[in-house]
N, C-alpha and C positions, 0 to 999 in steps of 0.2 A: 461528411462530418465536419464541415467548417474548413478553414484553412490552417492545417497543422504544419508547423515548420519542420517537424520530424516525422518519419514514418514509423510504423509498428516495429520493424526490425531494429531501429535505433532505440526505441523506448522499452522493448521487452527486458533487456538486462537491467534496466533501472528499477523494476519492481523486484526487490531483493528476496523477500520471503514472507509467507503469512505469519502473523503474530499469534502465538499460542499462549495466552495468559488466562487467568481465571475470568477476568472481565470479558476477554475476547470470546472465550468459549460460551459464556453466558449469553452474549449478544448474537451468536450463531442462530439461536432459536427464534430471534426476532428479525431474521433476514439481514443481519449486519455482520460484515466481515472486516477484520483488521489485517493491515499489511504494513511492512516496513518498506519504504521507497526511498529513492534518491532525493536529496534536497532540491534538486533543480527542476523536478517535475511540478507542473501546475495541476490544479484540480481537473481541468478539462482534459489534460493529457492522461492523468490517472484514470479517469472515467473511460476515455477512448481505449486505452490499453486493456483494462480489465474486461470491458464489454467485448472487445475483439477476441481475447483469449478464451473466455468462458462462455461466450454466446448468451449473455444475460443483459437485462436492462437495469441500469443503475439510476435511482431517483435522487440520491443525495450523497455527497462526498464531504467529509469533514477531515481536516488535517491539523496537525500540530507539530512543531519542530521541537524536539526534546533537547534539553540543555547539554552543553559540553561537560564531560565529567573528568575529574582528575583520577589518575591511576598510578599507583606506586609499585614499582618492580625493583626490589632490593633498595639501593639508595637513590634510584632514579625516579623522578616524578615526571609523568607524561600526561597526555590528554587522550581521552577516548573521543572518537569522531562523533560529531553531531549527526543525527539522522531524523527523518521525517516519518511520523506515524500517520496512517490514514485509516479512517473508517468509511466503508461504503455501504449504502443501504440499497437493497434490491427491490425491484417491483414485486408486488404480491404474486406468489406462485413461482417465482424463480428461485433456484438454489445453485450454489457452486458445486460442480461435480469434481470428482477426483481425477478424471481423465480429461486430457486436453485434446480436442479433435480439430 
């Protein structure tokens, strides 16, 4: 799969969690799934990890880095961390299963 500088064990914790929003659930029927991933991952690495975990074929990866947000706790104002959202589109006939094998 090309020359990856990191292996699957290094990349696995960088896929944080699947995104469950109204838009993301709507896209599931169109073979598109949304994930929150670490900002350091590239599209090629995201594709490699998700294909390796779920044994599917990804035909498209779209990413966007969401803006840093301010958060107030009492009199203190802080920043919420930036994160990267990714949408992956699967090949016709592929679906993500609940179990990882």
